[in-house]
C-alpha atoms as one frame of an Amber mdcrd trajectory, in Angstrom:
protein
  85.370  70.031 105.517  82.732  72.206 103.842  80.423  70.467 101.436  78.699
  72.282  98.595  74.954  71.887  98.422  72.570  72.379  95.546  69.442  74.514
  95.714  66.893  75.729  93.202  65.863  79.360  92.968  63.255  81.160  90.926
  64.379  84.341  89.202  62.565  86.555  86.749  63.803  86.021  83.216  64.878
  89.687  83.084  67.091  89.309  86.190  68.451  85.966  85.031  69.381  87.474
  81.663  71.157  90.367  83.434  73.080  87.929  85.622  74.088  85.805  82.636
  75.260  88.911  80.763  77.269  90.112  83.782  78.898  86.690  84.198  79.802
  86.678  80.510  81.256  90.211  80.745  83.323  89.218  83.794  84.492  85.996
  82.144  83.091  83.804  84.917  80.346  81.235  85.178  76.846  82.141  86.315
  77.382  79.878  89.338  80.554  81.770  90.315  78.801  85.133  89.952  75.836
  84.034  92.079  78.208  82.684  94.748  80.061  86.025  94.736  76.744  87.841
  95.200  75.849  85.641  98.173  79.300  86.098  99.739  79.040  89.854  99.212
  75.675  89.895 100.945  76.847  87.736 103.866  80.157  89.562 104.408  78.935
  93.141 103.953  75.388  93.986 102.898  73.670  92.005 105.647  75.229  94.081
 108.439  76.757  97.231 106.922  73.724  99.507 107.145  72.919  98.186 110.622
  76.453  99.193 111.635  75.963 102.683 110.223  77.649 102.526 106.808  76.088
 104.725 104.116  76.771 105.330 100.446  78.058 108.827  99.729  79.529 110.184
  96.509  83.293 110.545  96.735  83.054 114.172  95.558  80.899 114.997  98.596
  83.491 113.492 100.950  86.363 115.303  99.191  84.596 118.648  99.413  83.718
 118.115 103.092  87.281 117.079 103.915  88.705 120.143 102.192  86.527 122.414
 104.361  87.905 120.993 107.625  91.181 121.858 109.304  93.635 119.148 110.382
  92.734 119.529 114.069  89.053 118.828 113.350  89.894 115.935 111.019  92.144
 114.439 113.691  89.429 114.724 116.343  86.796 113.084 114.126  89.215 110.315
 113.091  90.019 109.450 116.719  86.364 109.552 117.837  85.222 107.301 115.004
  88.147 104.915 115.484  87.362 104.591 119.186  83.805 103.470 118.412  84.877
 101.033 115.696  85.078  98.021 118.015  81.266  97.926 118.155  81.143  97.945
 114.362  83.640  95.063 114.194  81.601  93.077 116.699  78.361  93.608 114.794
  79.804  92.925 111.365  82.279  90.115 112.050  81.381  88.737 115.460  84.803
  89.553 116.892  86.795  92.600 117.884  90.138  91.348 116.631  92.705  92.144
 113.968  90.976  89.567 111.744  87.735  91.546 112.069  89.647  94.737 111.266
  91.123  93.227 108.084  87.795  91.688 107.061  86.015  95.037 107.252  88.902
  96.858 105.583  88.960  94.459 102.609  85.194  94.461 102.184  84.855  98.233
 102.530  87.587  98.865  99.977  86.065  96.364  97.569  82.540  97.760  98.001
  83.831 101.318  97.508  85.772 100.415  94.367  89.023 101.554  95.969  92.109
  99.902  94.517  94.441  98.174  96.947  97.228  95.640  97.075  97.645  93.351
 100.063 100.837  91.433 100.705 102.043  89.086 103.432 105.731  88.592 104.123
 108.109  88.143 107.042 105.538  88.576 109.813 103.999  91.656 108.194 100.713
  92.388 106.439 100.929  95.350 104.116  98.069  97.242 102.480  98.724  99.868
  99.824  95.410 101.644  99.312  94.998 104.032  96.389  91.848 106.000  97.254
  92.244 109.014  94.931  90.468 111.224  97.510  93.189 113.761  98.235  95.624
 114.624 101.004  92.994 115.507 103.642  91.367 112.097 103.237  94.800 110.445
 103.451  95.507 112.273 106.707  92.087 111.365 108.136  92.350 107.750 106.962
  95.867 107.362 108.408  94.862 108.835 111.763  91.711 106.718 111.992  93.370
 103.427 111.043  96.405 104.109 113.223  94.077 104.605 116.204  91.997 101.490
 115.410  95.149  99.375 115.235  96.480 100.888 118.460  93.135 100.114 120.146
  93.559  96.496 119.031  97.060  96.414 120.549  98.677  95.977 117.132 102.120
  97.204 116.206 101.767  99.085 112.935 103.315 101.836 110.856 101.231 103.956
 108.528 102.229 106.460 105.905 100.417 108.384 103.211 100.688 110.427 100.061
  98.053 112.687  98.540  96.053 109.707  97.259  97.496 106.609  98.923  97.564
 105.107 102.399 100.154 102.481 103.331  99.451 100.254 106.326 102.095  97.850
 107.692 100.916  95.601 110.517 103.222  93.274 112.448 101.507  89.880 112.684
 103.818  87.725 114.683
């Protein structure tokens, strides 16, 4: 059982006002917003840059992807997927399917990429609408397929020009 604890923090009035305004705009309490900020920090920000994640404009990625042929994209996807276990270990403490899903969810959320996750009949399904184009879909599919294979997971992946679908057998 996890017990909530109370603490006191000092914030500048300017930052507190910004937080209150954001909570109001989101239709949540200030306490909920601050808890979300702490969770965000603990689940992503604390380790992401140490693991090598950087912020890049989506237009830069799209333009780079469009300059590369499929053979090069495939090679980069496989190489980066094969080194992903170290990232999972650093960021989640385990190199498991749970670590994979944790990073996937957090990365999508932090990138503002829309996705739907569903669980049914021994299957976890992600439908990810990235709006980055067909080359990114191909790269993303190849990379995630390889990461799941490296984890020993049975999965099927498919893509359209702006969407990746991941189906992972869980049981």
